[in-house]
C-alpha positions as CSV (number, residue, x, y, z in Angstrom):
1,M,7.0,-0.7,21.8
2,A,9.0,1.8,22.1
3,G,8.5,5.3,19.5
4,R,4.8,3.6,18.2
5,G,1.8,5.3,19.7
6,L,3.3,8.7,19.8
7,E,0.6,11.9,19.8
8,P,1.9,14.2,16.5
9,G,4.6,16.2,17.7
10,C,5.2,14.2,21.1
11,V,9.3,14.0,22.0
12,R,10.4,10.9,21.2
13,V,11.8,8.3,23.6
14,E,15.0,6.9,22.8
15,S,14.1,3.4,20.4
16,L,15.8,0.6,20.2
17,F,15.7,1.0,16.5
18,V,18.3,2.9,14.5
19,A,16.0,3.7,11.7
20,T,12.5,2.9,11.7
21,L,10.7,2.3,7.8
22,V,7.7,2.8,6.2
23,H,7.3,0.9,2.8
24,I,4.0,1.7,0.9
25,S,3.4,0.7,-3.2
26,D,1.0,0.9,-5.8
27,L,-1.6,3.9,-4.9
28,H,-3.3,3.7,-8.2
29,F,-4.5,7.3,-7.9
30,G,-6.9,7.9,-10.5
31,R,-10.0,5.2,-9.7
32,P,-8.5,2.8,-8.0
33,A,-7.8,4.6,-5.0
34,V,-9.8,4.7,-1.9
35,A,-9.6,8.1,-0.3
36,E,-10.2,6.6,3.0
37,R,-7.2,4.0,2.9
38,L,-4.8,7.0,2.0
39,D,-6.2,9.1,5.1
40,A,-5.6,6.2,7.0
41,L,-2.4,5.4,6.1
42,K,-1.1,9.4,6.6
43,G,-3.0,8.9,10.0
44,F,-0.7,5.6,11.0
45,I,2.7,8.1,9.7
46,A,2.3,10.7,11.5
47,E,1.4,8.9,15.1
48,I,4.6,6.9,14.5
49,R,6.7,9.9,12.5
50,P,9.2,7.0,10.8
51,D,12.5,8.1,10.5
52,A,11.6,8.3,6.0
53,V,8.7,7.1,3.8
54,A,9.7,4.7,0.4
55,V,7.1,4.3,-2.2
56,S,8.3,2.3,-4.7
57,G,6.2,3.0,-7.4
58,D,2.7,3.2,-9.8
59,L,1.2,6.2,-8.0
60,T,-1.2,6.6,-10.7
61,Q,-2.9,4.3,-12.7
62,R,-3.5,5.7,-15.9
63,C,-1.2,8.0,-15.6
64,T,-2.9,11.4,-16.1
65,N,-1.8,14.3,-14.7
66,R,-4.3,15.0,-12.7
67,E,-3.5,11.8,-11.0
68,F,0.4,13.1,-10.8
69,S,-1.1,16.2,-9.8
70,N,-3.0,14.4,-7.1
71,A,-0.4,12.6,-5.8
72,R,1.8,14.5,-5.3
73,A,-0.6,16.4,-3.1
74,Y,-0.3,13.5,-1.3
75,L,3.0,12.9,-1.6
76,D,3.9,16.5,-0.5
77,S,1.5,16.3,2.7
78,I,3.9,13.2,3.2
79,G,7.1,14.9,3.2
80,E,5.1,17.6,6.1
81,I,5.9,14.1,8.5
82,A,8.8,12.9,7.0
83,P,11.5,12.4,4.5
84,Y,10.3,10.6,1.4
85,T,11.9,8.5,-0.9
86,V,9.6,7.7,-4.6
87,V,10.6,5.4,-7.9
88,P,8.0,5.4,-11.0
89,G,5.9,2.2,-11.3
90,N,5.2,0.9,-14.8
91,H,2.1,3.0,-14.7
92,D,3.8,6.2,-14.1
93,I,5.2,5.9,-17.8
94,R,3.1,6.6,-20.9
95,W,3.8,3.4,-23.7
96,L,3.7,5.2,-26.5
97,G,6.9,7.0,-25.6
98,A,8.4,3.3,-24.6
99,V,7.4,2.2,-28.0
100,A,8.2,4.5,-30.1
101,R,12.7,4.5,-28.3
102,N,12.6,0.6,-29.9
103,L,11.0,1.3,-32.8
104,G,14.0,5.1,-32.8
105,L,15.6,4.9,-36.3
106,A,19.2,4.8,-35.9
107,G,18.3,6.8,-32.4
108,L,17.4,9.4,-33.7
109,F,13.8,9.7,-32.0
110,R,15.1,7.6,-29.4
111,E,16.2,10.4,-27.0
112,Q,12.7,12.7,-27.5
113,A,11.0,9.5,-27.1
114,H,12.8,8.4,-23.7
115,K,12.0,11.8,-22.5
116,F,9.1,12.1,-24.0
117,K,8.1,8.1,-21.4
118,Y,8.8,10.0,-18.0
119,S,7.5,13.6,-19.0
120,R,4.8,13.4,-17.1
121,Y,6.4,11.3,-13.3
122,V,9.6,14.1,-14.1
123,R,7.3,17.3,-14.5
124,H,4.9,16.5,-11.2
125,I,7.3,13.9,-9.3
126,S,11.2,14.7,-9.7
127,E,13.1,14.5,-12.3
128,D,15.3,11.6,-10.5
129,L,14.4,8.6,-11.5
130,S,16.5,6.6,-9.1
131,P,16.8,8.4,-6.2
132,S,19.0,7.6,-3.1
133,L,17.8,8.7,1.3
134,E,19.8,8.8,3.2
135,V,18.8,8.8,7.0
136,E,20.7,7.9,10.4
137,G,20.9,3.8,10.8
138,A,19.5,3.3,7.3
139,I,21.1,4.4,2.9
140,I,17.7,3.6,0.6
141,A,18.8,3.3,-2.7
142,G,16.6,3.7,-5.5
143,V,16.8,2.6,-8.4
144,N,14.0,2.8,-12.4
145,T,13.2,-0.6,-13.4
146,A,10.1,0.7,-14.9
147,H,11.0,1.3,-18.9
148,G,8.0,-0.9,-20.6
149,I,9.2,-2.6,-24.0
150,T,12.6,-2.9,-24.1
151,R,15.0,-5.4,-24.9
152,G,16.3,-6.2,-21.6
153,S,12.6,-6.9,-20.4
154,I,10.6,-9.2,-22.9
155,T,9.8,-12.5,-21.5
156,R,8.0,-15.7,-23.6
157,R,4.7,-15.0,-21.6
158,L,3.2,-12.5,-24.3
159,R,1.2,-10.3,-20.8
160,D,4.0,-9.7,-19.7
161,L,4.6,-7.2,-22.1
162,G,5.6,-3.5,-21.1
163,V,4.8,-5.1,-17.8
164,I,7.8,-6.8,-16.3
165,G,10.5,-4.3,-14.7
166,Q,14.0,-4.9,-15.8
167,V,17.6,-3.9,-13.5
168,K,20.2,-2.4,-16.0
169,H,24.2,-2.8,-15.2
170,A,24.8,0.9,-15.0
171,D,22.1,1.2,-12.7
172,V,24.3,-1.8,-10.5
173,M,27.2,0.3,-10.2
174,R,26.1,3.4,-9.1
175,V,24.1,1.4,-6.2
176,R,27.7,1.0,-5.1
177,Q,28.9,4.3,-5.3
178,I,26.2,5.0,-3.1
179,F,26.9,2.3,-0.7
180,E,30.4,3.2,-0.7
181,H,30.0,6.3,0.5
182,A,27.4,5.9,3.5
183,A,28.1,5.4,6.9
184,P,29.7,2.2,7.3
185,D,27.1,0.9,9.9
186,A,23.7,2.3,7.5
187,C,21.6,-0.6,6.6
188,R,22.2,-1.0,3.0
189,V,18.2,-0.6,1.3
190,V,17.5,-1.2,-2.8
191,M,13.8,-0.3,-3.6
192,M,12.7,-0.4,-6.9
193,H,9.3,-0.9,-8.3
194,H,8.8,-4.5,-9.2
195,N,8.9,-7.5,-6.9
196,P,12.3,-9.7,-7.2
197,V,10.1,-13.2,-6.1
198,R,6.9,-15.2,-8.0
199,G,3.9,-13.3,-6.7
200,P,2.5,-16.6,-4.3
201,L,-1.0,-15.7,-6.6
202,S,0.1,-14.0,-9.6
203,G,2.7,-16.7,-9.8
204,R,5.1,-14.3,-11.9
205,H,8.3,-12.5,-10.9
206,G,8.8,-8.7,-11.4
207,L,12.4,-8.7,-13.3
208,A,13.4,-9.9,-16.6
209,N,16.5,-11.1,-14.9
210,T,16.0,-12.0,-11.1
211,E,18.7,-13.9,-10.9
212,Q,21.2,-11.8,-11.9
213,A,19.6,-8.2,-10.1
214,L,18.9,-10.6,-7.0
215,H,22.7,-11.8,-6.7
216,A,24.6,-8.3,-7.4
217,F,22.5,-7.2,-4.7
218,A,23.5,-9.3,-2.6
219,D,27.1,-8.5,-3.7
220,L,27.2,-5.2,-2.9
221,G,26.4,-5.5,0.5
222,T,22.4,-5.1,0.9
223,E,20.5,-6.0,3.8
224,L,17.1,-5.4,2.7
225,I,15.3,-4.6,-1.3
226,L,11.8,-3.0,-1.4
227,S,9.5,-3.7,-3.8
228,G,6.1,-4.0,-4.7
229,H,3.8,-4.5,-8.1
230,D,2.6,-8.1,-6.9
231,H,0.0,-6.3,-5.1
232,Q,0.2,-8.9,-2.2
233,D,2.8,-8.0,0.2
234,A,4.6,-11.3,1.1
235,I,8.4,-11.0,3.5
236,H,11.0,-13.6,1.8
237,T,14.5,-14.4,1.8
238,F,17.1,-14.8,-0.9
239,E,20.2,-16.7,0.4
240,R,23.3,-16.5,-1.7
241,G,26.0,-18.0,1.0
242,A,26.5,-16.0,3.5
243,R,25.0,-12.9,2.3
244,G,21.2,-13.6,2.0
245,L,19.0,-10.6,1.4
246,I,15.9,-9.7,3.0
247,I,13.3,-8.8,0.4
248,S,9.8,-7.1,2.0
249,T,7.4,-7.0,-1.1
250,A,4.7,-3.7,0.0
251,G,0.4,-4.7,-1.0
252,T,-1.1,-1.9,-2.1
253,I,-3.2,0.4,-0.7
254,S,-6.6,0.6,-3.7
255,N,-8.3,-1.2,-4.6
256,R,-6.7,-3.2,-7.3
257,I,-6.3,-6.3,-5.0
258,R,-5.7,-10.0,-5.1
259,P,-8.4,-11.9,-4.3
260,G,-9.0,-12.8,-0.8
261,R,-6.1,-10.1,0.0
262,A,-6.7,-6.7,1.3
263,S,-4.9,-3.6,1.2
264,S,-1.5,-3.0,2.8
265,F,1.6,-1.6,3.4
266,N,4.8,-3.2,5.3
267,L,6.5,-0.8,8.3
268,V,10.5,-1.9,9.3
269,E,12.3,-1.4,12.3
270,I,15.6,-1.9,12.1
271,E,17.8,-2.6,15.0
272,D,21.3,-2.7,15.4
273,H,20.8,-7.0,15.2
274,E,17.4,-7.2,14.1
275,L,15.7,-6.2,11.5
276,H,11.5,-6.4,12.1
277,I,9.2,-6.7,9.2
278,T,5.0,-5.9,10.1
279,A,2.2,-6.3,7.5
280,Y,0.0,-4.2,8.1
281,A,-3.5,-4.6,7.1
282,W,-6.3,-3.0,5.9
283,R,-9.7,-4.1,8.3
284,K,-12.7,-2.4,7.0
285,G,-13.8,0.0,9.3
286,K,-11.0,-0.8,11.6
287,D,-8.0,0.9,10.4
288,F,-4.8,-0.9,9.1
289,M,-3.7,-3.6,12.0
290,P,-0.7,-5.8,11.8
291,S,-0.9,-8.8,10.1
292,E,2.2,-10.4,9.6
293,D,5.4,-10.2,11.2
294,R,8.9,-11.4,11.2
295,T,12.2,-10.9,12.6
296,F,15.7,-11.4,10.9
297,L,19.3,-11.5,12.7
298,R,21.4,-8.5,10.3
299,R,24.6,-9.5,8.6
300,T,26.4,-6.5,10.7
301,A,25.9,-8.9,14.0
302,S,26.5,-12.0,12.2
303,R,30.2,-10.3,11.3
304,Q,30.4,-9.7,15.3
305,A,29.4,-12.8,16.1
């Protein structure tokens, strides 16, 4: 297929794709990280030279400075190959800050606690918790869903405390503005950490307000949502009348995998009329290999028909 199998430094021949994205998640630098897989992933990125790399959170395992430093070095090495965009995951925030922010008296300590919560991510990765990246053929709007223990993310399941995410109204409005200023023919992509579709093995939604978030993003003209968190690769569709969404959930590169699953990431290839998502799973001693391939008709094609 055009665009694959290129040697680093070679000029890419004309491709059918208007944009190619490598979607990775849950690197978990620290004890769960596996150098062999991280090196193989970077080699894959160097080989295909995508238009962008999307990293949907959980760079660290325990939110330590050393883990963030290692994650920063890895992102820098990717940035030498292709532009990337990244959002924080629930493992990338300091839980004490999340608790303190919600216990602050009349907001007295809330601003300081909020800064403390994201302080290590901001110091090592980025001050922008919800960045956007536009490349030819696609606009990626990042949404920070990792807020720790907040009123909006509390559910009836105690095990979800501080783990589940939330899409805030302000973020939906910001995505609206980003999409309004993007190129008319660019594929509208939203990236967040938490999975908006129930995990097949975990049985859990990643978001506390899944339905509201998906309906809101569909109304904004979103074609594709990128997420992680569940540690299992999955490709879903969410139908809302004529405004359907495609949801790419990337697995983890680390060894924190679900039983019977492998480390994985997703390759997104966007054409004028179709969108292709290929999951690449780790095969020990064989590198990452394609494991699932799905093709969808793009909404723009439906309008032109």
